[in-house]
DRENDO-1510 file (C-alpha; in Angstrom, 1 decimal, always signed):
<recs>
REC; n; res; u; v; w
REC; 1; MET; +67.6; +92.6; -87.3 .
REC; 2; PRO; +65.0; +95.0; -85.0 .
REC; 3; GLN; +61.6; +94.8; -86.5 .
REC; 4; TRP; +61.1; +98.3; -86.7 .
REC; 5; TYR; +64.2; +98.0; -89.1 .
REC; 6; GLN; +62.4; +96.0; -91.3 .
REC; 7; ARG; +58.7; +97.6; -91.4 .
REC; 8; ARG; +60.8; +100.6; -92.6 .
REC; 9; PHE; +60.9; +98.2; -96.0 .
REC; 10; LEU; +57.1; +97.3; -96.0 .
REC; 11; LEU; +55.5; +98.9; -98.7 .
REC; 12; PRO; +52.4; +101.1; -97.5 .
REC; 13; GLY; +49.7; +98.6; -96.9 .
REC; 14; THR; +51.2; +95.6; -96.2 .
REC; 15; ALA; +52.4; +93.6; -93.2 .
REC; 16; LYS; +54.4; +91.2; -95.2 .
REC; 17; LEU; +58.2; +91.0; -96.5 .
REC; 18; HIS; +59.3; +89.3; -99.6 .
REC; 19; VAL; +62.0; +86.7; -98.4 .
REC; 20; LEU; +64.5; +84.7; -100.6 .
REC; 21; ASP; +66.6; +82.4; -99.2 .
REC; 22; LEU; +69.7; +81.9; -100.9 .
REC; 23; LYS; +71.1; +79.0; -99.4 .
REC; 24; PRO; +67.6; +76.7; -99.0 .
REC; 25; GLU; +67.3; +73.6; -96.9 .
REC; 26; VAL; +68.0; +70.1; -98.3 .
REC; 27; VAL; +66.3; +67.8; -96.7 .
REC; 28; LYS; +66.9; +64.0; -97.5 .
REC; 29; LEU; +63.9; +61.6; -96.8 .
REC; 30; PRO; +64.0; +57.8; -95.9 .
REC; 31; ASN; +63.9; +56.5; -99.1 .
REC; 32; GLY; +67.2; +57.8; -100.3 .
REC; 33; LYS; +65.5; +60.9; -102.3 .
REC; 34; SER; +65.6; +64.7; -100.9 .
REC; 35; PHE; +63.8; +67.9; -101.9 .
REC; 36; THR; +64.5; +71.6; -101.4 .
REC; 37; HIS; +62.5; +73.8; -99.0 .
REC; 38; ASN; +61.2; +77.0; -100.9 .
REC; 39; ALA; +63.7; +79.9; -101.3 .
REC; 40; TYR; +61.1; +82.5; -102.0 .
REC; 41; ARG; +58.9; +83.0; -99.3 .
REC; 42; MET; +56.5; +86.0; -97.5 .
REC; 43; ARG; +56.9; +86.5; -94.0 .
REC; 44; PRO; +56.2; +89.4; -91.3 .
REC; 45; THR; +59.0; +91.1; -89.6 .
REC; 46; SER; +58.3; +89.0; -86.6 .
REC; 47; THR; +59.5; +86.0; -88.5 .
REC; 48; CYS; +62.6; +87.7; -90.4 .
REC; 49; PHE; +65.9; +87.4; -90.0 .
REC; 50; CYS; +65.3; +85.8; -86.8 .
REC; 51; ARG; +67.2; +82.9; -84.7 .
REC; 52; ASP; +66.1; +81.5; -81.8 .
REC; 53; ASP; +68.5; +82.6; -78.5 .
REC; 54; LEU; +71.3; +84.0; -80.4 .
REC; 55; TYR; +71.5; +86.2; -77.2 .
REC; 56; MET; +71.1; +84.4; -74.8 .
REC; 57; LEU; +73.2; +84.2; -71.2 .
REC; 58; ARG; +73.3; +80.5; -70.1 .
REC; 59; PHE; +75.4; +79.7; -66.9 .
REC; 60; GLY; +74.5; +76.2; -66.1 .
REC; 61; GLN; +70.6; +75.1; -65.8 .
REC; 62; SER; +69.8; +78.7; -66.3 .
REC; 63; VAL; +69.1; +81.2; -69.0 .
REC; 64; THR; +68.8; +85.2; -69.1 .
REC; 65; ASP; +67.6; +87.7; -71.7 .
REC; 66; THR; +69.6; +90.5; -70.6 .
REC; 67; VAL; +71.7; +91.5; -73.5 .
REC; 68; GLU; +68.7; +91.3; -75.8 .
REC; 69; ARG; +67.1; +94.0; -72.9 .
REC; 70; THR; +69.3; +95.9; -72.0 .
REC; 71; PHE; +71.6; +96.6; -74.4 .
REC; 72; PHE; +70.1; +96.3; -77.7 .
REC; 73; GLY; +66.9; +97.9; -76.0 .
REC; 74; ALA; +68.5; +101.3; -75.3 .
REC; 75; VAL; +70.9; +101.0; -79.2 .
REC; 76; ASP; +67.6; +100.4; -81.0 .
REC; 77; GLN; +65.6; +103.0; -79.1 .
REC; 78; ARG; +68.6; +105.6; -80.3 .
REC; 79; GLY; +68.8; +103.8; -83.6 .
REC; 80; SER; +65.7; +104.0; -84.6 .
REC; 81; ALA; +65.4; +108.1; -84.3 .
REC; 82; ALA; +68.9; +108.4; -85.5 .
REC; 83; VAL; +67.5; +106.5; -88.8 .
REC; 84; GLU; +64.3; +107.7; -89.2 .
REC; 85; GLU; +66.0; +111.8; -89.0 .
REC; 86; PHE; +68.2; +110.5; -91.8 .
REC; 87; SER; +66.2; +109.0; -94.1 .
REC; 88; LYS; +64.3; +112.4; -94.3 .
REC; 89; VAL; +67.1; +114.7; -94.1 .
REC; 90; THR; +66.6; +117.6; -96.4 .
REC; 91; GLY; +69.1; +120.0; -94.7 .
REC; 92; PHE; +70.8; +120.8; -91.1 .
REC; 93; SER; +69.3; +120.7; -88.0 .
REC; 94; LYS; +69.9; +119.9; -84.2 .
REC; 95; GLY; +67.7; +116.4; -84.5 .
REC; 96; PHE; +70.0; +115.9; -87.8 .
REC; 97; ALA; +73.4; +116.8; -85.6 .
REC; 98; LYS; +72.1; +114.5; -82.8 .
REC; 99; ALA; +71.1; +111.8; -85.0 .
REC; 100; GLN; +74.7; +111.8; -87.1 .
REC; 101; GLY; +76.4; +111.0; -83.3 .
REC; 102; GLU; +73.9; +107.8; -82.9 .
REC; 103; ILE; +74.0; +106.6; -85.9 .
REC; 104; PRO; +77.6; +105.0; -86.1 .
REC; 105; PRO; +76.6; +102.8; -82.8 .
REC; 106; TYR; +73.6; +101.4; -84.2 .
REC; 107; MET; +75.6; +100.7; -87.0 .
REC; 108; GLY; +78.2; +98.7; -85.6 .
REC; 109; ALA; +75.5; +96.8; -83.6 .
REC; 110; GLN; +73.9; +96.4; -86.6 .
REC; 111; ARG; +77.0; +94.6; -87.8 .
REC; 112; PHE; +78.2; +92.5; -85.0 .
REC; 113; ARG; +74.6; +90.9; -83.6 .
REC; 114; THR; +74.6; +89.3; -86.5 .
REC; 115; PRO; +75.1; +85.4; -86.5 .
REC; 116; ARG; +78.1; +86.1; -88.9 .
REC; 117; GLY; +78.9; +89.4; -86.9 .
REC; 118; LEU; +79.1; +87.1; -83.7 .
REC; 119; ASP; +80.6; +84.2; -85.4 .
REC; 120; TRP; +83.7; +86.9; -86.8 .
REC; 121; LEU; +83.9; +88.2; -82.8 .
REC; 122; LYS; +84.3; +84.9; -82.1 .
REC; 123; GLU; +87.1; +83.5; -84.6 .
REC; 124; GLN; +88.9; +86.7; -84.3 .
REC; 125; THR; +88.9; +87.1; -80.3 .
REC; 126; LYS; +89.8; +83.3; -79.8 .
REC; 127; ALA; +86.7; +83.5; -77.6 .
REC; 128; SER; +85.8; +80.2; -75.4 .
REC; 129; ASP; +82.1; +80.1; -76.0 .
REC; 130; HIS; +79.3; +81.8; -76.8 .
REC; 131; ASN; +78.4; +83.9; -73.7 .
REC; 132; GLN; +82.7; +85.2; -73.8 .
REC; 133; THR; +81.5; +86.2; -77.8 .
REC; 134; LEU; +78.6; +87.9; -76.8 .
REC; 135; ALA; +80.5; +89.7; -73.8 .
REC; 136; ILE; +83.2; +91.0; -76.3 .
REC; 137; MET; +80.5; +92.4; -78.7 .
REC; 138; ALA; +79.0; +94.2; -76.1 .
REC; 139; ARG; +82.1; +96.0; -75.2 .
REC; 140; SER; +83.3; +96.5; -78.8 .
REC; 141; PHE; +80.2; +96.7; -81.1 .
REC; 142; GLN; +81.7; +100.8; -82.0 .
REC; 143; GLN; +85.2; +99.5; -82.7 .
REC; 144; HIS; +84.2; +100.8; -86.7 .
REC; 145; THR; +82.8; +104.4; -85.1 .
REC; 146; THR; +86.3; +106.3; -85.3 .
REC; 147; MET; +86.9; +105.5; -89.2 .
REC; 148; TRP; +82.9; +106.2; -89.7 .
REC; 149; ALA; +83.2; +109.1; -88.5 .
REC; 150; GLU; +85.9; +110.2; -90.2 .
REC; 151; GLY; +84.6; +109.3; -93.2 .
REC; 152; ILE; +82.6; +111.8; -95.9 .
REC; 153; TRP; +79.0; +110.7; -96.0 .
REC; 154; GLU; +76.5; +110.8; -98.4 .
REC; 155; ILE; +72.5; +110.0; -97.9 .
REC; 156; VAL; +71.5; +109.1; -101.4 .
REC; 157; ARG; +67.7; +108.6; -102.8 .
REC; 158; ALA; +65.5; +106.3; -104.8 .
REC; 159; ARG; +62.8; +108.1; -105.3 .
REC; 160; ASN; +61.8; +108.6; -108.3 .
REC; 161; THR; +62.7; +104.9; -109.3 .
REC; 162; GLU; +60.8; +102.1; -109.7 .
REC; 163; THR; +63.6; +99.6; -107.6 .
REC; 164; LYS; +63.9; +100.6; -104.4 .
REC; 165; PHE; +66.3; +99.1; -101.5 .
REC; 166; ILE; +66.4; +96.1; -99.9 .
REC; 167; ILE; +67.8; +94.6; -97.1 .
REC; 168; SER; +69.6; +91.8; -95.8 .
REC; 169; ASP; +70.9; +89.7; -92.8 .
REC; 170; GLU; +74.0; +91.6; -93.4 .
REC; 171; PRO; +72.4; +94.9; -92.7 .
REC; 172; VAL; +75.8; +97.5; -92.5 .
REC; 173; THR; +77.5; +96.0; -95.9 .
REC; 174; PHE; +80.9; +96.4; -96.8 .
REC; 175; TYR; +81.9; +97.0; -101.1 .
REC; 176; ASN; +85.3; +97.4; -102.1 .
REC; 177; SER; +86.1; +96.7; -106.0 .
REC; 178; ARG; +89.2; +94.4; -105.8 .
REC; 179; LEU; +87.5; +92.6; -102.8 .
REC; 180; PRO; +84.7; +90.4; -104.3 .
REC; 181; PRO; +82.6; +88.1; -101.9 .
REC; 182; SER; +84.7; +84.8; -103.1 .
REC; 183; MET; +88.1; +85.8; -101.7 .
REC; 184; ALA; +87.0; +85.8; -98.2 .
REC; 185; LYS; +85.9; +82.9; -96.3 .
REC; 186; TYR; +83.3; +82.9; -94.1 .
REC; 187; PRO; +82.8; +84.5; -91.6 .
REC; 188; GLY; +85.1; +87.1; -93.7 .
REC; 189; THR; +87.8; +89.3; -93.1 .
REC; 190; GLU; +88.3; +93.0; -92.2 .
REC; 191; GLU; +87.4; +95.0; -94.8 .
REC; 192; LEU; +87.0; +98.1; -93.1 .
REC; 193; ALA; +90.5; +99.4; -92.8 .
REC; 194; CYS; +91.2; +99.0; -96.9 .
REC; 195; VAL; +91.6; +102.7; -98.6 .
REC; 196; GLY; +88.6; +101.6; -101.5 .
REC; 197; THR; +86.3; +100.0; -99.1 .
REC; 198; ARG; +82.6; +102.0; -99.3 .
REC; 199; THR; +80.2; +101.2; -96.3 .
REC; 200; ILE; +76.4; +100.8; -97.5 .
REC; 201; PHE; +73.3; +100.8; -95.0 .
REC; 202; PRO; +70.1; +101.0; -96.3 .
REC; 203; LEU; +67.9; +103.5; -94.3 .
REC; 204; GLY; +64.6; +102.8; -95.8 .
REC; 205; PRO; +63.3; +101.9; -99.3 .
REC; 206; ASP; +63.7; +105.4; -100.8 .
REC; 207; SER; +67.1; +106.3; -98.6 .
REC; 208; CYS; +70.7; +104.4; -98.1 .
REC; 209; LEU; +73.8; +105.6; -96.2 .
REC; 210; VAL; +77.3; +105.2; -97.8 .
REC; 211; ILE; +80.4; +106.0; -96.4 .
REC; 212; THR; +83.3; +107.1; -98.0 .
REC; 213; HIS; +87.1; +107.3; -96.8 .
REC; 214; LEU; +88.4; +110.9; -97.4 .
REC; 215; GLN; +91.6; +109.3; -98.2 .
REC; 216; PHE; +89.9; +107.5; -101.3 .
REC; 217; THR; +87.8; +110.8; -102.9 .
REC; 218; ARG; +91.2; +112.7; -102.9 .
REC; 219; ASN; +92.2; +109.5; -105.5 .
REC; 220; PRO; +90.1; +107.0; -106.2 .
REC; 221; ASP; +92.4; +105.6; -108.9 .
REC; 222; GLN; +94.5; +104.4; -106.1 .
REC; 223; ASN; +95.1; +100.3; -104.4 .
REC; 224; GLN; +91.6; +100.2; -103.4 .
REC; 225; LYS; +93.2; +97.2; -101.0 .
REC; 226; ALA; +96.0; +99.2; -99.6 .
REC; 227; LEU; +95.6; +99.7; -95.8 .
REC; 228; ARG; +93.7; +104.0; -95.5 .
REC; 229; ILE; +96.3; +106.2; -93.5 .
REC; 230; ASN; +96.0; +105.4; -90.1 .
REC; 231; ALA; +93.2; +102.6; -89.8 .
REC; 232; ARG; +92.2; +102.4; -86.0 .
REC; 233; ARG; +89.4; +101.2; -84.5 .
REC; 234; TYR; +88.6; +103.4; -81.3 .
REC; 235; ASP; +89.4; +107.4; -80.4 .
REC; 236; GLN; +87.9; +110.4; -80.1 .
REC; 237; VAL; +86.2; +112.4; -83.6 .
REC; 238; VAL; +85.1; +115.5; -84.7 .
REC; 239; MET; +81.9; +114.9; -86.9 .
REC; 240; PHE; +80.7; +118.0; -88.7 .
REC; 241; ALA; +76.9; +117.4; -89.8 .
REC; 242; GLY; +77.1; +120.1; -92.3 .
REC; 243; ASN; +79.9; +117.9; -94.4 .
REC; 244; VAL; +77.1; +115.4; -95.1 .
REC; 245; GLN; +76.1; +115.1; -98.3 .
REC; 246; PHE; +72.5; +114.7; -99.2 .
REC; 247; ASP; +69.2; +114.4; -102.2 .
REC; 248; ARG; +70.9; +112.4; -105.1 .
REC; 249; GLU; +68.4; +111.1; -106.5 .
REC; 250; LEU; +69.9; +107.1; -108.5 .
REC; 251; GLU; +69.0; +106.1; -111.3 .
REC; 252; GLU; +66.9; +102.9; -112.0 .
REC; 253; ASN; +70.1; +100.8; -112.7 .
REC; 254; GLU; +72.1; +102.4; -109.7 .
REC; 255; VAL; +69.6; +101.6; -107.2 .
REC; 256; ILE; +70.1; +97.7; -108.6 .
REC; 257; ARG; +73.7; +97.8; -108.3 .
REC; 258; ILE; +73.2; +98.6; -104.4 .
REC; 259; ASN; +70.5; +96.4; -104.2 .
REC; 260; LEU; +73.3; +93.4; -105.8 .
REC; 261; ILE; +76.6; +94.6; -103.9 .
REC; 262; LEU; +74.0; +93.6; -100.9 .
REC; 263; LYS; +72.7; +90.3; -102.2 .
REC; 264; SER; +75.9; +89.2; -103.0 .
REC; 265; LYS; +77.1; +90.0; -99.4 .
REC; 266; ALA; +74.3; +88.4; -97.6 .
REC; 267; THR; +75.2; +85.6; -95.9 .
REC; 268; ARG; +71.6; +83.9; -96.5 .
REC; 269; PHE; +68.4; +86.1; -96.4 .
REC; 270; ILE; +67.5; +89.1; -98.6 .
REC; 271; ALA; +64.0; +90.6; -97.9 .
REC; 272; ALA; +62.1; +93.5; -100.4 .
REC; 273; GLY; +58.9; +95.2; -100.8 .
REC; 274; SER; +58.5; +93.6; -103.7 .
REC; 275; LYS; +59.5; +90.2; -105.0 .
REC; 276; GLU; +60.9; +91.6; -108.5 .
REC; 277; TRP; +63.8; +93.3; -105.8 .
REC; 278; LEU; +65.3; +89.9; -105.0 .
REC; 279; TYR; +66.5; +89.1; -108.2 .
REC; 280; PRO; +68.9; +92.3; -109.3 .
REC; 281; GLU; +71.0; +90.3; -110.9 .
REC; 282; LYS; +68.6; +89.9; -113.7 .
REC; 283; ARG; +68.3; +93.1; -114.4 .
REC; 284; VAL; +71.9; +94.9; -114.0 .
REC; 285; ARG; +73.7; +96.5; -116.7 .
REC; 286; ARG; +77.3; +96.1; -114.7 .
REC; 287; SER; +77.4; +92.5; -113.0 .
REC; 288; GLY; +81.0; +92.0; -112.5 .
REC; 289; TRP; +82.5; +92.8; -109.0 .
REC; 290; ALA; +84.7; +94.7; -110.1 .
REC; 291; ILE; +83.1; +97.3; -112.3 .
REC; 292; MET; +80.0; +97.3; -110.2 .
REC; 293; ASP; +80.9; +101.2; -109.9 .
REC; 294; ASP; +83.3; +102.0; -112.6 .
REC; 295; ASP; +81.0; +105.1; -113.5 .
REC; 296; TRP; +81.9; +106.5; -109.7 .
REC; 297; PHE; +78.2; +106.5; -108.9 .
REC; 298; LEU; +79.1; +105.3; -104.9 .
REC; 299; LEU; +81.3; +108.2; -104.7 .
REC; 300; PRO; +80.3; +111.1; -103.3 .
REC; 301; ASN; +80.9; +114.4; -105.1 .
REC; 302; LEU; +83.9; +115.0; -105.1 .
REC; 303; TRP; +83.5; +119.3; -106.1 .
REC; 304; LYS; +81.8; +119.6; -102.8 .
REC; 305; ILE; +84.4; +118.0; -100.2 .
REC; 306; ASN; +86.5; +120.2; -98.4 .
REC; 307; PHE; +90.3; +119.7; -98.3 .
REC; 308; MET; +91.4; +120.1; -94.7 .
REC; 309; SER; +94.4; +119.6; -93.2 .
REC; 310; GLN; +93.5; +119.6; -89.6 .
REC; 311; VAL; +90.8; +120.4; -87.5 .
REC; 312; MET; +90.6; +122.1; -83.8 .
REC; 313; THR; +88.2; +122.7; -81.0 .
REC; 314; GLY; +89.2; +124.7; -78.0 .
REC; 315; TYR; +87.1; +124.5; -74.5 .
REC; 316; LYS; +86.5; +126.9; -71.9 .
REC; 317; ASP; +89.0; +126.0; -69.6 .
REC; 318; GLY; +91.4; +126.9; -71.7 .
REC; 319; SER; +92.6; +123.2; -73.5 .
REC; 320; PHE; +91.8; +122.4; -77.0 .
REC; 321; TRP; +91.7; +119.2; -79.1 .
REC; 322; ALA; +93.1; +118.6; -82.3 .
REC; 323; ALA; +93.8; +115.9; -85.5 .
REC; 324; ASP; +95.0; +116.0; -89.0 .
REC; 325; GLU; +92.7; +114.6; -91.4 .
REC; 326; TYR; +93.8; +111.5; -91.2 .
REC; 327; GLY; +93.6; +111.2; -87.3 .
REC; 328; HIS; +96.8; +111.6; -85.7 .
REC; 329; HIS; +97.2; +114.0; -83.1 .
REC; 330; PRO; +99.9; +116.8; -81.8 .
REC; 331; GLY; +103.0; +115.0; -80.5 .
REC; 332; HIS; +102.1; +112.3; -82.8 .
REC; 333; PRO; +105.3; +111.6; -85.1 .
REC; 334; LEU; +103.1; +111.5; -88.3 .
REC; 335; TYR; +100.7; +114.6; -87.4 .
REC; 336; LYS; +100.8; +117.4; -90.2 .
REC; 337; ASN; +104.5; +116.2; -91.1 .
REC; 338; ASP; +104.5; +115.0; -95.0 .
REC; 339; PRO; +103.8; +118.6; -97.0 .
REC; 340; ASP; +104.8; +116.1; -100.2 .
REC; 341; ARG; +101.8; +113.9; -99.6 .
REC; 342; ARG; +99.5; +116.9; -99.3 .
REC; 343; GLU; +100.5; +118.2; -102.5 .
REC; 344; ARG; +100.4; +115.2; -104.1 .
REC; 345; GLU; +97.2; +114.3; -102.8 .
REC; 346; ARG; +95.8; +117.9; -103.8 .
REC; 347; ASN; +97.1; +117.3; -107.4 .
REC; 348; THR; +94.9; +113.9; -107.6 .
REC; 349; ARG; +92.0; +115.0; -105.6 .
REC; 350; THR; +92.0; +117.8; -108.7 .
REC; 351; LEU; +92.4; +115.0; -111.4 .
REC; 352; SER; +89.9; +113.0; -109.7 .
REC; 353; GLN; +87.0; +115.8; -109.3 .
REC; 354; TRP; +87.6; +116.5; -113.5 .
REC; 355; LYS; +87.0; +113.0; -114.1 .
REC; 356; TRP; +84.2; +112.8; -111.7 .
REC; 357; ALA; +82.6; +115.3; -113.5 .
REC; 358; LYS; +82.8; +113.7; -116.5 .
REC; 359; LEU; +81.8; +110.5; -115.6 .
REC; 360; ARG; +78.8; +112.1; -113.6 .
REC; 361; ARG; +77.8; +114.8; -116.5 .
REC; 362; GLY; +73.8; +115.3; -116.5 .
REC; 363; LYS; +73.2; +112.8; -113.6 .
REC; 364; SER; +71.5; +114.4; -110.1 .
REC; 365; LEU; +74.0; +116.3; -107.6 .
REC; 366; SER; +73.8; +116.1; -104.3 .
REC; 367; HIS; +73.8; +119.0; -101.7 .
REC; 368; THR; +75.3; +119.7; -98.4 .
REC; 369; TYR; +73.6; +122.3; -96.0 .
REC; 370; GLU; +76.1; +125.0; -96.9 .
REC; 371; SER; +73.3; +126.1; -99.6 .
REC; 372; ARG; +76.0; +128.9; -101.1 .
REC; 373; GLU; +79.0; +127.2; -101.2 .
REC; 374; ASP; +77.0; +124.2; -102.9 .
REC; 375; LYS; +75.5; +126.6; -105.2 .
REC; 376; ILE; +79.4; +127.6; -105.8 .
REC; 377; HIS; +80.8; +124.2; -106.2 .
REC; 378; ASP; +77.9; +123.3; -108.7 .
REC; 379; GLU; +78.9; +126.6; -110.8 .
REC; 380; MET; +82.4; +125.3; -110.7 .
REC; 381; MET; +81.9; +121.8; -112.2 .
REC; 382; LEU; +79.7; +123.3; -114.5 .
REC; 383; GLU; +82.1; +125.6; -115.8 .
REC; 384; TYR; +85.3; +122.6; -116.0 .
REC; 385; LEU; +82.7; +121.0; -118.5 .
REC; 386; GLU; +81.9; +124.1; -120.6 .
REC; 387; SER; +85.8; +124.2; -120.7 .
REC; 388; VAL; +86.1; +120.9; -121.9 .
REC; 389; THR; +83.3; +121.3; -124.6 .
REC; 390; LYS; +84.7; +124.6; -126.1 .
REC; 391; LYS; +88.2; +122.6; -126.1 .
REC; 392; ARG; +86.9; +119.6; -128.1 .
REC; 393; THR; +84.6; +121.9; -130.8 .
REC; 394; VAL; +88.0; +124.1; -131.3 .
</recs>
């Protein structure tokens, strides 16, 4: 994990992170006794989340750090600027649009550059050795970009809470309420293809990116373990910066729940700006994995997601590119061929908006850069809630 990313989580005026080892080493002594290393320590970013020679290529007696210098150097440089831009966004800008394109590749690198990520790639591809695994990682680290780009993005905030976001040795974390960590043996399974899986990526102590599949926002009560429509790894997509939601302020218990998810999915280490934040399980009100999001706090504002059916864009040479909302292109047998499903989704989307409004009544609301539409959607939701209240009093 790059030091620049870790430094984002330092408290002002500090130079060390509070680190918790979830699996502290047990040392056996010659006399038959044993002791366990301290689980908690304070460390500088230079010694947090590091492993010697993880990215070294070996050729006989020779070793080279080419992967770290050439590959990660470029990815980190672009990723650093993108993370900074996203962490402070308050509306649309050219810098924000550029950052939206740079964030997915950086997240992909973060996902697979960890020991667990490399082990997962090695297991999936049957790589013969570490050199081959690194080569596969360099070629395939963007495999999640397509589905991330087609999702609904929200940047949630923790500016008003005492607790801030933590980081883990799995900085890009998947949460699916029907797929608890206990169901997957190390190094894990592919979860992103499941319709109910959310991607959680802390940007700093008071900002966090959450990506949700569009299909799930149209019916959050569906089977979360089912495969997302047209789940795939590589394809051309068009991203709309105007669809990104931002500025929703989380409550204290909501930040703690995200931290508990991050800790539960960590391999071995987590870190934070404060020692207290390392133990979210001591203060959370919803500790069960399946009910962590039963108030839908990880969902974006369902009233501010347009019900689109396709995207089209034309080029100067007269050619065009098109796809339906699930990435099928013209000529594909499933391209816009299921009007019944779309009608069902319209109905479930409306019912879901109503349920979301009730569950999130009185909570902070996210915004989009289309200020006029943003205001209209807020007014529509408030009108619905007022109508529900009147019916109860009649």
